[in-house]
C-alpha positions as CSV (number, residue, x, y, z in Angstrom):
1,M,165.9,106.5,-138.9
2,R,164.5,109.7,-137.5
3,S,163.2,110.9,-140.8
4,I,160.9,108.0,-141.1
5,R,159.9,108.2,-137.4
6,T,158.3,111.5,-138.1
7,I,156.0,109.9,-140.6
8,I,155.0,106.8,-138.5
9,L,152.2,108.6,-136.7
10,L,151.3,111.2,-139.3
11,L,147.7,110.8,-138.3
12,L,147.2,114.2,-139.9
13,L,149.7,116.3,-141.7
14,L,148.9,120.0,-141.8
15,Y,150.4,123.3,-141.1
16,L,151.9,124.8,-137.9
17,P,152.4,123.1,-134.5
18,A,151.4,124.6,-131.2
19,F,154.0,125.7,-128.6
20,G,154.1,125.6,-124.8
21,E,155.2,123.5,-121.8
22,D,152.4,123.6,-119.3
23,I,151.6,120.0,-118.3
24,S,149.7,120.5,-115.2
25,S,146.5,118.9,-116.6
26,I,148.0,115.6,-117.8
27,N,147.4,112.0,-116.6
28,K,143.9,112.4,-115.1
29,P,141.7,109.3,-115.6
30,L,138.8,109.8,-118.0
31,A,136.3,109.2,-115.3
32,D,137.5,112.3,-113.4
33,Y,137.0,114.4,-116.5
34,L,133.6,113.1,-117.1
35,K,132.4,114.5,-113.8
36,L,132.4,117.8,-115.6
37,F,129.5,116.6,-117.6
38,E,127.1,117.1,-114.8
39,N,126.5,120.7,-116.1
40,K,123.8,121.3,-118.7
41,A,125.0,121.7,-122.3
42,V,125.3,125.3,-123.5
43,A,122.4,126.4,-125.6
44,V,123.1,128.5,-128.7
45,S,121.4,131.5,-127.2
46,D,123.8,131.3,-124.2
47,N,126.9,130.9,-126.3
48,K,127.7,134.6,-126.2
49,K,128.7,134.2,-122.5
50,Y,131.7,132.1,-123.7
51,D,132.7,134.2,-126.7
52,L,136.4,134.0,-127.6
53,L,138.3,136.9,-128.8
54,R,139.6,136.3,-132.3
55,K,143.3,135.7,-132.7
56,G,145.2,138.8,-133.8
57,R,146.9,139.0,-137.2
58,I,150.0,141.1,-137.8
59,G,149.8,140.6,-141.6
60,V,153.3,139.8,-142.8
61,M,155.1,136.9,-144.5
62,V,158.5,136.4,-143.0
63,T,161.7,134.4,-143.8
64,E,164.8,133.5,-141.9
65,I,167.8,135.9,-141.8
66,T,170.3,134.6,-144.3
67,D,173.9,135.8,-144.6
68,E,172.9,137.7,-147.8
69,I,170.0,139.5,-146.0
70,R,172.3,140.3,-143.1
71,T,175.0,141.8,-145.3
72,K,172.5,143.7,-147.5
73,S,170.7,145.2,-144.5
74,G,173.8,146.0,-142.4
75,L,172.3,144.0,-139.5
76,P,174.9,143.7,-136.7
77,E,173.8,140.3,-135.5
78,K,172.1,137.4,-137.3
79,K,168.8,137.5,-135.5
80,G,165.1,138.4,-136.1
81,V,163.0,137.6,-139.2
82,S,162.9,139.4,-142.5
83,V,159.6,140.7,-143.9
84,K,159.1,139.1,-147.3
85,E,155.6,140.5,-147.9
86,V,153.1,142.8,-146.2
87,F,149.5,141.9,-146.8
88,S,146.8,144.5,-147.7
89,D,144.2,145.7,-145.2
90,T,146.2,144.4,-142.2
91,S,147.7,145.8,-139.0
92,A,151.2,145.7,-140.5
93,I,150.5,147.9,-143.5
94,E,148.5,150.3,-141.4
95,G,151.3,150.4,-138.9
96,G,153.9,151.3,-141.5
97,I,155.8,148.0,-141.7
98,K,157.5,147.5,-145.0
99,K,158.9,144.8,-147.1
100,E,162.5,143.9,-146.2
101,D,162.1,145.3,-142.7
102,I,163.7,143.0,-140.1
103,I,161.5,142.4,-137.0
104,L,163.8,142.2,-134.0
105,E,161.4,142.3,-131.0
106,I,157.7,142.1,-130.2
107,N,156.7,144.0,-127.0
108,G,160.3,143.6,-125.8
109,A,160.6,139.9,-126.5
110,E,163.5,139.1,-128.8
111,V,162.6,137.4,-132.1
112,V,164.9,134.5,-132.8
113,N,163.6,132.7,-135.9
114,V,160.5,132.1,-137.9
115,P,158.9,129.3,-135.8
116,Q,159.5,131.3,-132.6
117,F,158.1,134.5,-134.3
118,L,154.9,132.7,-135.3
119,S,154.6,131.2,-131.8
120,L,155.1,134.7,-130.2
121,A,152.8,136.5,-132.6
122,G,150.1,133.8,-132.0
123,T,149.8,134.6,-128.4
124,Y,148.2,138.0,-129.0
125,R,144.5,138.7,-129.6
126,A,142.6,141.2,-131.8
127,G,142.6,144.7,-130.3
128,E,146.0,144.3,-128.5
129,E,148.7,146.9,-129.2
130,L,152.1,145.7,-130.1
131,T,155.4,147.6,-130.1
132,L,157.7,146.2,-132.8
133,S,161.4,146.8,-132.9
134,L,162.5,146.9,-136.5
135,W,165.8,147.2,-138.4
136,R,165.4,149.4,-141.5
137,N,168.0,151.3,-143.5
138,S,170.8,150.3,-141.2
139,E,169.1,151.6,-138.1
140,K,166.7,150.4,-135.4
141,I,163.2,152.0,-135.4
142,I,160.0,151.4,-133.4
143,K,156.5,150.9,-134.8
144,K,153.3,150.5,-132.9
145,I,150.4,148.5,-134.3
146,T,146.9,147.6,-133.1
147,L,146.1,144.0,-134.1
148,K,143.2,143.4,-136.4
149,P,141.4,140.0,-136.0
150,F,142.1,137.1,-138.3
151,P,139.4,137.0,-141.0
152,E,136.7,134.4,-140.7
153,E,135.6,131.8,-143.2
154,N,132.4,132.6,-145.1
155,H,130.3,131.2,-147.9
156,P,127.5,132.7,-150.0
157,D,125.3,129.6,-149.9
158,F,125.4,128.7,-146.2
159,D,126.2,130.1,-142.8
160,V,129.6,129.8,-141.1
161,L,129.4,130.5,-137.4
162,Y,132.3,131.0,-135.0
163,L,131.1,129.8,-131.6
164,S,132.7,128.2,-128.6
165,V,132.5,125.4,-126.0
166,P,133.6,125.9,-122.4
167,V,135.4,122.9,-121.0
168,D,136.4,124.2,-117.6
169,E,137.6,127.4,-115.9
170,T,140.8,127.4,-117.9
171,T,139.8,126.1,-121.3
172,T,137.3,127.3,-123.9
173,L,137.5,125.7,-127.4
174,R,136.7,127.5,-130.6
175,T,134.0,125.7,-132.7
176,I,133.4,126.5,-136.4
177,I,129.9,125.6,-137.6
178,T,128.6,125.4,-141.1
179,K,124.9,125.2,-141.6
180,P,122.3,125.4,-144.4
181,K,120.4,128.7,-144.5
182,T,117.0,127.1,-144.2
183,G,115.3,127.4,-140.8
184,T,114.6,123.7,-140.3
185,K,116.4,121.2,-138.2
186,H,119.2,119.4,-140.0
187,P,121.3,116.2,-139.5
188,A,124.8,117.1,-138.3
189,V,128.4,115.8,-138.4
190,L,131.1,116.4,-135.8
191,L,134.6,116.1,-137.2
192,I,137.3,114.7,-134.9
193,Q,140.6,115.3,-136.6
194,G,143.9,113.6,-136.4
195,L,146.8,113.6,-134.0
196,S,148.6,116.8,-135.0
197,C,148.3,120.0,-133.0
198,V,147.3,122.3,-135.9
199,S,144.4,124.6,-136.6
200,V,141.3,123.6,-138.5
201,D,140.3,127.2,-139.3
202,Y,140.9,128.0,-143.0
203,P,140.0,131.7,-143.7
204,F,142.6,132.0,-146.5
205,D,141.7,128.8,-148.3
206,N,139.0,130.4,-150.5
207,V,139.6,129.1,-154.0
208,L,138.2,125.9,-155.4
209,P,139.5,123.3,-155.2
210,Y,140.2,124.0,-151.5
211,Q,143.7,123.1,-150.4
212,N,142.5,121.6,-147.2
213,P,140.6,118.3,-147.4
214,Y,138.6,118.9,-144.3
215,K,137.2,122.1,-145.7
216,S,136.3,120.3,-148.9
217,I,134.5,117.6,-147.1
218,L,132.6,119.7,-144.6
219,Y,131.6,122.4,-147.0
220,S,130.3,119.8,-149.5
221,L,128.3,118.0,-146.7
222,T,126.7,121.4,-145.8
223,E,125.8,121.9,-149.4
224,K,124.0,118.6,-149.2
225,G,122.0,119.6,-146.1
226,F,124.2,118.7,-143.1
227,V,125.3,120.9,-140.3
228,T,129.0,120.4,-139.5
229,M,131.2,121.2,-136.5
230,R,134.9,121.6,-136.2
231,V,136.7,122.0,-132.9
232,E,140.1,123.8,-132.4
233,K,142.1,121.8,-129.9
234,S,143.2,123.3,-126.6
235,G,145.5,126.3,-127.1
236,I,145.2,126.2,-130.9
237,G,143.9,129.1,-132.9
238,D,141.3,131.0,-130.8
239,S,141.0,128.2,-128.2
240,T,142.3,128.9,-124.7
241,G,143.9,126.4,-122.4
242,T,147.0,124.3,-122.1
243,P,148.7,123.8,-125.6
244,A,147.4,120.7,-127.2
245,K,150.8,119.1,-127.4
246,D,151.0,119.1,-123.6
247,I,147.6,117.6,-122.7
248,D,146.8,114.0,-122.4
249,F,144.5,111.7,-124.4
250,N,141.6,111.8,-121.9
251,R,141.5,115.6,-121.7
252,E,141.5,115.9,-125.5
253,V,138.6,113.4,-125.6
254,L,136.7,115.5,-123.1
255,G,136.9,118.6,-125.3
256,F,135.4,116.8,-128.3
257,Q,132.8,115.2,-126.1
258,K,131.7,118.6,-124.7
259,A,131.5,119.9,-128.3
260,L,129.2,117.0,-129.3
261,E,127.0,117.7,-126.4
262,V,126.6,121.3,-127.4
263,L,126.2,120.4,-131.1
264,K,123.1,118.3,-130.2
265,S,121.6,121.2,-128.2
266,Y,121.5,123.7,-131.1
267,D,118.0,124.5,-132.3
268,F,119.0,124.0,-136.0
269,V,120.3,120.5,-135.4
270,D,118.1,117.3,-135.3
271,K,119.7,115.8,-132.2
272,E,118.5,112.3,-133.2
273,K,120.5,112.5,-136.5
274,V,124.0,113.5,-135.3
275,F,127.1,111.6,-136.7
276,I,130.7,111.5,-135.7
277,F,133.4,111.5,-138.5
278,G,136.7,110.4,-137.0
279,H,139.8,110.7,-139.2
280,S,142.9,108.9,-138.1
281,M,143.4,109.5,-134.4
282,G,139.9,110.9,-134.4
283,G,138.7,107.4,-135.3
284,V,140.1,106.2,-132.1
285,M,138.4,108.9,-130.1
286,A,135.0,108.4,-131.8
287,P,133.9,105.2,-130.0
288,V,135.2,106.5,-126.7
289,I,132.9,109.5,-127.0
290,A,130.0,107.4,-128.4
291,N,130.2,105.3,-125.3
292,N,129.0,108.4,-123.3
293,I,126.8,110.2,-125.8
294,T,124.4,108.5,-128.2
295,V,124.9,109.3,-131.9
296,K,123.1,108.2,-135.1
297,G,126.3,106.7,-136.6
298,I,130.0,106.8,-136.8
299,I,132.3,107.0,-139.8
300,V,136.0,106.4,-139.4
301,F,138.7,106.8,-142.0
302,G,142.4,105.8,-141.9
303,T,142.3,104.9,-138.2
304,I,143.6,102.3,-135.7
305,G,141.7,99.3,-134.3
306,R,144.5,97.6,-132.3
307,P,146.9,98.4,-129.4
308,M,149.6,100.9,-130.3
309,V,152.5,98.4,-130.1
310,E,150.9,96.2,-132.8
311,Y,150.0,99.2,-134.9
312,E,153.4,100.9,-134.7
313,L,155.4,97.8,-135.6
314,E,153.3,97.0,-138.7
315,N,153.2,100.7,-139.7
316,D,156.9,101.2,-139.2
317,F,157.7,98.0,-141.2
318,R,155.4,99.1,-144.1
319,Q,157.0,102.5,-144.3
320,H,160.5,101.2,-144.2
321,L,159.7,98.9,-147.1
322,L,158.3,101.9,-149.1
323,R,161.5,103.7,-148.4
324,G,163.5,100.8,-149.9
325,E,165.3,99.7,-146.8
326,D,167.7,96.7,-146.9
327,F,165.9,93.7,-145.5
328,V,168.7,92.7,-143.1
329,D,169.0,96.3,-141.8
330,L,165.2,96.5,-141.5
331,E,165.0,93.4,-139.3
332,Q,167.6,94.8,-137.0
333,E,165.7,98.1,-136.8
334,M,162.4,96.4,-136.1
335,R,164.0,94.4,-133.2
336,K,165.3,97.7,-131.8
337,K,161.8,99.3,-132.2
338,E,160.1,96.3,-130.6
339,A,162.3,96.7,-127.5
340,F,161.7,100.4,-127.4
341,L,157.9,100.0,-127.6
342,Y,158.0,97.5,-124.7
343,H,159.9,100.0,-122.5
344,F,157.6,102.9,-123.5
345,Y,154.1,101.4,-123.6
346,I,154.3,98.4,-121.3
347,E,157.0,99.3,-118.7
348,K,155.6,102.9,-118.9
349,L,159.1,104.5,-118.8
350,T,159.2,108.2,-119.5
351,P,161.2,109.5,-122.5
352,G,163.9,110.8,-120.1
353,E,164.2,107.4,-118.4
354,I,164.4,105.6,-121.7
355,I,167.1,108.0,-123.1
356,E,169.1,107.6,-119.9
357,K,169.0,103.8,-119.9
358,Y,168.9,103.2,-123.7
359,P,170.7,106.2,-125.4
360,D,170.3,104.7,-128.9
361,C,166.5,105.2,-128.5
362,K,166.9,109.0,-128.3
363,D,165.8,109.6,-131.9
364,Y,162.4,108.1,-131.3
365,F,161.5,111.2,-129.2
366,D,161.1,114.9,-130.0
367,D,162.4,115.7,-126.6
368,E,162.2,114.4,-123.0
369,N,158.4,115.0,-122.9
370,H,157.1,114.5,-126.4
371,M,156.9,111.9,-129.2
372,Y,155.0,112.4,-132.5
373,G,154.3,116.0,-131.5
374,R,152.3,115.0,-128.4
375,H,153.0,114.6,-124.7
376,Y,154.2,111.0,-123.9
377,M,151.3,110.6,-121.5
378,F,148.8,111.0,-124.4
379,L,150.3,108.0,-126.1
380,Q,150.7,105.9,-123.0
381,Q,147.0,106.5,-122.1
382,L,146.1,105.6,-125.7
383,Y,147.9,102.3,-125.3
384,D,145.9,101.5,-122.1
385,L,142.6,102.0,-124.0
386,N,140.7,98.8,-124.7
387,L,139.5,99.7,-128.2
388,S,137.6,96.4,-128.7
389,E,135.6,97.1,-125.5
390,K,134.8,100.7,-126.7
391,W,133.6,99.4,-130.1
392,K,131.6,96.7,-128.4
393,N,129.7,99.3,-126.4
394,V,128.9,101.4,-129.4
395,N,125.3,100.5,-130.2
396,T,125.0,102.4,-133.4
397,D,125.8,102.0,-137.1
398,V,129.5,102.2,-138.0
399,L,131.2,102.7,-141.3
400,A,135.0,102.0,-141.4
401,I,136.7,103.2,-144.6
402,W,140.2,102.5,-145.7
403,G,141.8,104.0,-148.7
404,K,144.0,101.6,-150.6
405,S,146.7,104.2,-151.1
406,D,146.9,104.9,-147.3
407,F,150.4,104.1,-146.0
408,V,149.7,105.3,-142.5
409,S,146.9,102.9,-141.6
410,A,146.0,99.3,-142.4
411,P,143.0,97.5,-143.9
412,G,143.0,95.0,-141.1
413,D,142.2,97.6,-138.5
414,H,139.1,98.7,-140.4
415,K,137.9,95.2,-141.0
416,L,138.5,94.5,-137.3
417,I,136.3,97.5,-136.2
418,A,133.4,96.3,-138.4
419,D,133.8,92.7,-137.2
420,I,133.7,93.8,-133.5
421,V,130.6,95.9,-134.1
422,N,128.9,93.1,-136.0
423,N,129.8,90.5,-133.4
424,Y,127.9,92.4,-130.7
425,H,125.4,94.3,-132.8
426,K,124.6,92.2,-135.9
427,G,124.5,94.1,-139.1
428,K,125.6,97.5,-137.7
429,G,129.2,97.4,-138.9
430,T,130.4,98.0,-142.4
431,C,133.9,98.1,-143.8
432,I,134.8,99.3,-147.3
433,E,138.1,99.8,-149.2
434,M,138.3,102.6,-151.7
435,E,140.6,102.9,-154.7
436,H,142.9,105.9,-155.4
437,I,142.6,107.7,-152.0
438,D,145.3,108.0,-149.4
439,H,145.4,108.9,-145.7
440,Y,145.1,112.6,-146.6
441,F,142.1,112.2,-148.9
442,L,144.3,112.7,-151.9
443,N,143.9,111.0,-155.2
444,A,147.0,108.7,-155.2
445,S,147.3,105.6,-157.3
446,S,149.2,103.7,-154.7
447,M,150.8,103.7,-151.3
448,S,154.1,104.4,-153.0
449,G,152.8,107.4,-154.8
450,S,151.3,108.8,-151.6
451,Y,154.5,108.2,-149.7
452,K,156.6,109.9,-152.3
453,N,154.2,112.9,-152.4
454,I,154.6,113.4,-148.7
455,T,158.3,112.5,-148.1
456,E,159.5,114.3,-151.2
457,K,157.1,117.2,-150.6
458,K,155.8,117.1,-154.2
459,N,152.4,118.3,-153.3
460,D,151.1,117.4,-156.7
461,L,148.1,115.3,-155.7
462,Q,144.6,116.5,-155.7
463,F,141.7,115.9,-153.3
464,N,139.6,112.9,-154.1
465,P,135.9,113.8,-153.6
466,V,134.8,110.1,-153.6
467,I,134.9,110.2,-149.8
468,I,132.2,112.9,-149.8
469,E,129.8,110.9,-151.9
470,K,130.3,107.7,-149.8
471,M,129.7,109.6,-146.6
472,D,126.6,111.3,-147.8
473,E,125.2,108.1,-149.3
474,W,125.8,106.1,-146.1
475,M,124.5,108.7,-143.7
476,N,121.3,109.3,-145.7
477,N,120.7,105.5,-145.8
478,I,121.0,105.4,-142.0
479,I,118.7,108.3,-141.6
480,K,116.1,106.6,-143.8
481,E,116.1,103.3,-141.8
């Protein structure tokens, strides 16, 4: 059952995870974090004080060491990573690294495999010098390189700014702004992405149609006159701080809230016309943030409107059916999952405690601290959140969109969000369902088609731009009111 568990909360499926084990900041109540808001927002002119160094780029594509590579190279032990390609105009090519070199160590740290190499390489910043231990022509050699920065996104028709938001003394988050070139104030959109601990910086995705849906959405909105902001989570990309997978829900909310505050302070943004776009888990965070900072409107897509136990049971059941599970086996699995969710969310047992008491639940976890790629406290805090109360207190217009091919979220949650908003603020909640769009903004004809595209790694579906037109239309209508 583990293979399907990894999909249950695919509240955003993208590229590489973060690494790290520092959990010193977890489990603080949100109220404690909000005390940090007593400081004035950072103005654009002051942003240089918080500039982040760009992440360094070695400039190689690497693969695992196979038996064939080991035999061909004469490598004594099966360790390191093999260089498959060296990219032009990079630190690697200038430092003399060649195709088929085997990277054994970086600054004395042994390279074990590709994920560990990527994690290790990602800890260095532009300008740092690395000493690489290589295996070439059946002997060990040393090469020194000075890291060049990762390239930045750019566009000929609008500005792309790499700025930052200080959260506290240990954490500064990279923000990526897209803005029209005209000097007037513009409406703005803050993206709050999904659950995964992955980068939202796409400097290599430069050919239309863009591979990343977020880039397609935000670039198109900027072409239509909107400023947009993305935020790299803690410890991801250029951002400093505890790795995102080890922070709790409240701390992640704080980072996005600080970013929204700064976005509204920019001299090119009309602070009365700022929207939040929350995708997936971002749609859960959106009303929490809007309870503290007024926004013009909120758009959520493919999100959750109920407590996690209810959501997970329905989502798990739906995905098992898509997988073609036997009905008798499925009922047995759902009974087991129901008991597990009670122990985890209601009794508040840790993964370690659950594994010790109920060993057959081990496969629900990544390890003794993580589930769905996040620290268990993130999820337990999420369960404690009264989402209905948060949506009740959002006195702004809300658009809840569900794609009919979305197998990760449910239509009922989106209708519920609109109903709650309308119950307390008549006429401010809208729910729509859209054909041929899945959780990942791809043009899928059905849930089954989307599910197969993800689970079978077909990657043959294209971005569906219908979401852009609906967002633009709705936001402009709200602005005109």
